[in-house]
DOGUBA-171498 format. One record per residue (C-alpha): residue number from 1; residue in three letters; x, y, z. Coordinates in steps of 0.001 Angstrom, whole numbers, plus 500000, padded with zeros to 6 digits. Example, Ala and Ser with C-alpha at 12.3 -4.5 7.8 and 13.67 -1.06 7.14 Angstrom:
2
1 ALA 512300 495500 507800 .
2 SER 513670 498940 507140 .
This chain:
85
1 MET 687618 887716 171708 .
2 ALA 684328 886413 170341 .
3 LYS 682361 888140 173092 .
4 TYR 683992 891485 172199 .
5 ILE 683067 891061 168556 .
6 PHE 679527 890157 169591 .
7 LEU 679373 893252 171814 .
8 CYS 680573 895467 168963 .
9 ILE 677935 894047 166638 .
10 ILE 675176 894618 169205 .
11 LEU 676336 898197 169816 .
12 CYS 676408 898942 166095 .
13 ILE 672917 897560 165599 .
14 THR 671364 899334 168582 .
15 LYS 673054 902747 168364 .
16 ASP 670203 904230 166328 .
17 VAL 667672 902980 168855 .
18 VAL 669597 904391 171810 .
19 PHE 670731 907675 170308 .
20 GLY 668036 908017 167669 .
21 ARG 668275 909446 164214 .
22 PRO 667506 913096 163570 .
23 SER 663837 913712 162893 .
24 GLN 662854 915208 159551 .
25 GLU 662317 918528 161335 .
26 ASN 665845 918434 162791 .
27 ALA 667287 917388 159425 .
28 HIS 665582 920399 157848 .
29 VAL 667425 922676 160299 .
30 MET 670816 920942 160270 .
31 CYS 671021 920710 156484 .
32 LYS 670638 924494 156241 .
33 LEU 673554 925220 158564 .
34 PRO 676519 927025 156972 .
35 GLU 679847 925385 156234 .
36 VAL 682070 925498 159321 .
37 ARG 685692 924480 158844 .
38 GLY 686675 924967 162494 .
39 ARG 689946 926239 163975 .
40 CYS 691832 922937 163941 .
41 ARG 694074 922095 160999 .
42 ALA 693362 918462 160119 .
43 LEU 692017 919175 156589 .
44 LEU 689626 916230 156509 .
45 GLN 687469 915913 153405 .
46 ARG 683831 916149 154441 .
47 TRP 680513 916740 152756 .
48 ARG 677955 919459 153471 .
49 TYR 674536 920128 152006 .
50 ASP 674200 923278 149888 .
51 VAL 670564 924416 149998 .
52 SER 671051 926809 147077 .
53 THR 671855 923936 144708 .
54 GLY 670155 921035 146485 .
55 LYS 673411 919054 146303 .
56 CYS 676115 917914 148678 .
57 ARG 679505 919578 148265 .
58 THR 682927 918719 149618 .
59 PHE 684824 920964 151995 .
60 LYS 687927 920732 154161 .
61 PHE 687056 920266 157840 .
62 GLY 689706 921081 160414 .
63 GLY 688570 918360 162808 .
64 CYS 686959 920435 165575 .
65 GLU 684268 923068 166195 .
66 GLY 682052 922039 163310 .
67 ASN 678271 921844 163100 .
68 ASP 675803 919125 162097 .
69 ASN 675982 919923 158366 .
70 ASN 679130 917798 158212 .
71 PHE 679034 914290 156751 .
72 THR 681741 911704 156124 .
73 SER 680335 910769 152701 .
74 GLU 678166 912161 149925 .
75 LYS 675817 909214 150404 .
76 ALA 675264 910060 154086 .
77 CYS 674752 913730 153227 .
78 MET 672150 913001 150546 .
79 ALA 670395 910410 152701 .
80 MET 669816 913066 155356 .
81 CYS 669316 916202 153280 .
82 ALA 668076 915364 149755 .
83 GLY 665149 917542 148740 .
84 ILE 665536 920154 151487 .
85 ARG 665347 923721 150193 .
């Protein structure tokens, strides 16, 4: 059990190194994408960046067919998109 916990910790720490974080250029593009609710019907509360106001707003995400302007928290949304116009 301890080795599985250790493996999970290592994976969590290294995921940004392996998969990378979006560059500022990519963030500039993704934060301007429109709200996409998708065709599924899960009604998950998500956050998207609204370039017209410079703030993150909630929306209901269906659970599939979204885009990258879709965050699980306001904090994550603002960390990626704050200041983009």
